N, C-alpha and C positions, 0 to 999 in steps of 0.2 A: 676395158684394158687387156682381160685375160685372152678374146679370142685374139688381138693384136699381138700378145705374147706367144702366142699359140704358132700364127703365121710366122712370127719372124721364128721362132723356132726351129718353125718345121723347114722354112728355108734357108736359113742360116747355116743346122746342123744337117743335113742330107748329106754334106759332105764330111764328115767324121768320120765315115768309113776309110776312107782313102788315104787315113792315117794313121799311126800307132796314137797310141792313146798315152800322155805323158801321166805321170801321177805321182805326188808325193807322202809316205807314208810316216807316222810316228806315234811314239805312244808319251802323253801326261805323264806326268808322277804319280797320278791316284789312278791309272790303269787306263784309261780311256784312250782305244784305239783312233785315232787320225789319219782321215785318206784326201789329200786335195788334188782334183784335176784343176785345171787354170786352158780358160778357153776364152778369150778376151772376144771374138767374132759377132757374136752378139751379145745385147743387154740383161742377159737371164743370169738367175744362179737356182741350181738348184740343193738345197739342205738337207741332209737325213739322218734318225740315227734307227740304226739299226740294233736291238734290244736282242741278244742270242739265249730267248725265251721262248717256247710256243709249248702246245698240248702236253707234250708227253714229258714238260718237267714237272706237270701238276701233281700232287698228291691224292693217290687213291680216296675218292670219296669228297676231294674240294677239285673236281673236273670245269672248265670253264672260265680258269684263272687270266690264262693268256686272252684271250678274245675279252673278256671283259673288263682287263686294264687296258685294251685298247679301245674302248668307249672313256674311260673314268681318266684318261691321264687325258680328255680335250675338256673335263669339264670344269679348268680352271686351276688356279696355282694361288698360291698367297700372294702373289702381285697383280694374276689378272683373275677376275672376278667369273663365276660360273656363269656361264652361255656368252662369255664373252671373246670368245679364242677365234670363231670361224668370221665373227664381225671384225676383229685386228687384223686379219689376214684376209677379208674382203676388201676392208680399205684402204690397205696398203698395195690394191694391185693384184695380192697372190693366189695360188690356191693349194690345196694341202687336202691328205690322204692317209690313211695308213691301213694295213691288214695284219692280218695274224697265219700263221700255217704251223705245221706243225714240230718244225724245228724253230722260228725266230718270228720274235715282229718288228714289223717297218713302218716308220713315223716320216713323213717327207713335205717340205714346205716347196715351191715353187713363185720363185719373187724376182722382180726386178733386180736388177743388180746395187744397184745402190741401197735397196732393204736388207741385204747380208746381215749387218751388224744385227737388224732386229731378227731375223731366223736365229740368231744366235742364242739370242737373249730370250727367243722364246722355248728351243729347245732344252736351254739349263735349266728353265724354270720346270719345265715337265719334270727333268733329272731330279733336281734340287730338292724343290716345292712344291710338290703336288698335295693337293688337299685328300686324304683316305680316312679321316675320321668321318667325314658327312654323313651321316645315316642314310640323310633326305637323296643324297648324291649317289648315294650305291643303290639305293632302292630304285632312282628314276631310272638308274643302266640299269640293273637287272632287268625293269620293264622294255626297256630298248632290245634287248639282246633277246627275250624272247618273244617280242614280235617280229624279229629277225630270224628268229629261228621257224617263225609260224611261214614268213613269207619265203624262206627260202628251203626249207625244208618239210616242214609238218603240212605244208596244202601247196606245195609242188610235185609236179609229175615227176617221177625217179628220184625224188628230193633225198633218199637214200639209199640211193644206189651204190655211192661209195663206201662208206660206212657198212653196207650191207656184207661187202666184198674184206674191209680191210680188217672186220670183228670177226671176220671168220679165219682171215690169214694172219693174224698179231693175235695171237694166245699168250703171251709175256710181253710182249713189247709195247710199249705204251701207243704205239702207232696204233692199235685195235682199238682206241678209243674214239670218241667222236670229237674231235674238234673246237666247237661251239660249245663243248660241254655239256653235261646232263640238270635238269632245272633245279632240282633235288637238292643235289653239292650246290649249286651257290645258293638259296635258300635257308641250307643249314649253316653256312660260311658267317663267320661274326667278324668285327671291326680285323681283331688281333689276327685272325686269319690273311685277309688282305695287305695288314703291315707289313706280316712277315714275308709275304711272297712279295712285294713289293722291295721292299730291304735286305732280298737276296738278288734280284733278277735285277730291276731296273738301276742298277749303278754302274760306274764307268767301267768298273774292270770286266763288266758284263755288255760293255756299249760299243758300237762304231760309229763314227760320226765324218759323215763324207760330205763334202762341198764341191761340187763340180760347176764349174761356168765362169761367169767373168768378173773378177774377183783380181788381186796380186797378193800373191804368196804369203810374203814376209806382212801381212797389213794383215793378213786374216790370223797368221800364228799368234797375232797377237791376241788379236778381239777373241781367240779362243781361248786363249791363256787367263784374257780378263771373265770368261763368263764359264767356263769350265775349269780352269786351273785348283778354283778354289774349292772343288765341290771334294769331301772325303773322299780318299784312299777306300778302295773297293777290291777282293778277293776276286781273282777270276772263280766262274762256278766251276768245282766237278762235279762229273756225271760217273755213273755205276748202274746206266741203267739193263735190263735184264737181256739176254741174247734170247731170238727165236731158235727153237728148236728146226733143223731141218725138214719139209714134208717130203713123206716117203711114201704115202698113198691118196688118191685122190680125196679130196673132200667134197662132199654131194652136201648143198644148203637149201634152201629156197628161204624167201624174203614178199611178203605180202605188201600191197600197196596198194590202199583204196584210192590214191589220185589219176589210176590209171587205166586204159585199156588193153594195150598193147603190151604181151608179154616182153621180158628180156634176157636174152644170154648175155651171163656175164662170165667170164673164165676170168684166173687171178692167181699170177705166180709173184714167189717174193724175190727179188731180184739183189743185186748190188749196189752199196751206196754211190752216190753220186759223182764221188771222182774219182772213183773207177775207172778201166778202161772199159771193162765190159761194161759196164752202166749206159756208155755213151754207143755204144756198138748198140744197144738195146736200144737205144733212138734212135738209130739208123733204120735197123730192124723197123720197129714200129713204123717209120715212113714210109717204107719201103711196102708194107703192107696194106696202108690202110687211108695216109697223107693223099686227098686228091680224087679227081675221078678217073685216073689212071692209072690210080694204085689196084696193088694184085686182087685187093676181098675185095673193093668196092666195085670195079669191073666184073669182078665176076660173077661175084653174090647180089649187087645191084640191078647192073646195066644186064647182063646178060643171062643171068637164069631168073631173074626177078624174084629170089626168095627172101630179100632184107629188105625194110624200109630203110634203114640202114647200120654201117660197121663200123667199127673203129675199134684200132689197138691204141694204146698210151704206154708210154713207161714214165710212171710219175716217181722220178730221181729225186730221194731224198737221204738225207747227212748219213744216217745209218741205215738205213735198206731203203732199196727200191720197190714199187710194187708196179707189172705190168700188168695191164687189164686187157682183155679183148671183150668187146658187149657188138653185141647183134640182134636187131630187131625183124622177127619173122614177118609176112606180108602174105595174105589170100590162106591154102589151105597147110602152107608149112609150118613144120613145128620148130621148136627149140632144139629137140634132136637132131633135123633135119641141120641148124645151122652147126650145130656141134661138128658134125660129120664131116662139113663141107669145109670150115675153120681146119681142122684136123686135117685133110690132103693138103694145103698149103700148110702149113705148119713141117709136114713131113716133105716135103716139096725143096724148103730152106736148107732141114735138115741133109736132106740129101745131094744135091744140089748148088753147084754157085751159081747168085743173080750172074746176069747179062752185064758184063762189063757198059751196057749205054743204061742202063738200070742205077748201076754205083755210079756212075758222074752226074747222073741225075738226081740223087742222093744225094750227093755230095754239092752239086747246085742251091739245092733248097734249103741246107744247113746252112751253106755260106751267106743264103739271101736272109736268113731268120738270124744268123751273128751279127748281120749286118743289120738288122732293120732292129733292133735292141739297141746298139750301140747309137743310135743316129739320133738321140735328144741326148741334152743334160741331163735327164731326169732318168732313164736309160741306162747312160752312164755310172750314175751317182747311184743306180742300184746293183748294178754288175759289178762295179770296184767292191762294194759294202759284203755282193755274195760271194763273191769269188775267195776275197779273205775267209771269210766267217766259216764258209762251211764246204772251201775247196783248200784251205791254207797257205793260198799262193796268187794274193791280187794280181800278179801281173798274168793271170788267164784270159785276162780281158784284153789282150793282144797275141798271143799262143795258142790259146784251147782250140782254133781254127785248127791249126796245124795239127792239132790230134785228130783231129776229125778226119781229115786230107789224108791221114796214115793208114787211115782202116781199111783192111783189104778184104776182097768177097771169102777168100777164105775164113777170115775173124767172124764174119757175118754166120757161116755158117757152122762153124764152132760152136759159137754161141747159143746158137736154135739148139744144137744138141746137149746145150751144158744146162740150160736154163726152161726151157721150154717142152717137158715132159710131163705125159699125161699123168701119171704118178707123183708128182712135185705139184699140184694144181688145186685150185678151185674151183668148181664147176656151179657156177650157184644161178639158180630159177628166180628172177624177180616177177613175178607175178600181179595181177589185181588181185584184190580182195579187200579183207574185214581188216582192220587193224590188229591182228593177235600181235604186231613188235611193238603197240605202243609202251607196255610196260618195260622194254629195254631199251627205249629212248627216252625216257622223262627224269 
């Protein structure tokens, strides 16, 4: 059934990009924000709930809670027995998943459209009736989280590369923490800690319910009121997170990873938050430098000079700050210093000269392709609608953000490179093979 649904979704929604995404949004009396996108071309619906809570919202000494709850809230409710959540979804021809970021936690289900009511009931159960007081379930999920950490980080080559960068870039803001959290913090937590976290963040006033696909608006509104309207009202979460001081001198650091043989150069900059124009310009600059085999850094360092096994730049756009990272792995006799020198040559070029009109056209085409791909399914549309409302404050960016990218000029790319990509504003990190000297930092 799931393969059939995927095939239908792909074939039917490939045309979504050709038209504007219509949506309806409103608030329930209890503060839950609802976004509905109706498209009746295929019998599929996506139901999602975004909780505006991520690792940045955790208290010092109680890290890992946001990710822990991603697992814990699948463990059952007062009306869904432990271990039955995934069985119910599977038995009804659906699929579901969740993920946690620094800024939010996102849950979603994809079902045949005749299971809309089931999906709404299940998400309302997750919000209204989670079982938090069961110590056995908490211990079970702590074990699952530790195994995930071992798989993704402790035993994975370059597993801590991102954390090695962000922990050096962010000294005050919690973006410098490990998103999955520290083992000692979860082990030290008690039931009251988990209840406090749940009661503050997993409530209507801090959540966005999105439904996209084959349904009728008015009928769905009635079902939403039926299952979510009775959940007690909650207040908006007020945040007062610390601000980072500007970086004015180069930060030089290293990290040892026992799981690698080839070292890596990591260059990092703190950049503006994701809803800024500069963040979008940095996205274009990142694409120009390293996306695809014809990109500037790949072509020069990998193809022509054969000094790097790989090279990549990325602007990790987030709600409060962006993190612009440049990564390169040397080959042969070339050193990390050689890679740094070569990258700096290309940075200086974009700071001094305009990229060509042909390259600018290529960038715009890549961005438009990415924009279309993200919104080519009901799952992608639901995610975009929730993201734009929560992190950007404008749900209609699902239709209009592409116009912002189209309006960016070559001069702006040059100016942004001069504004943010300077050597005295960055981290230069040598990510090296070696022993586990960093182990105490991450446990």
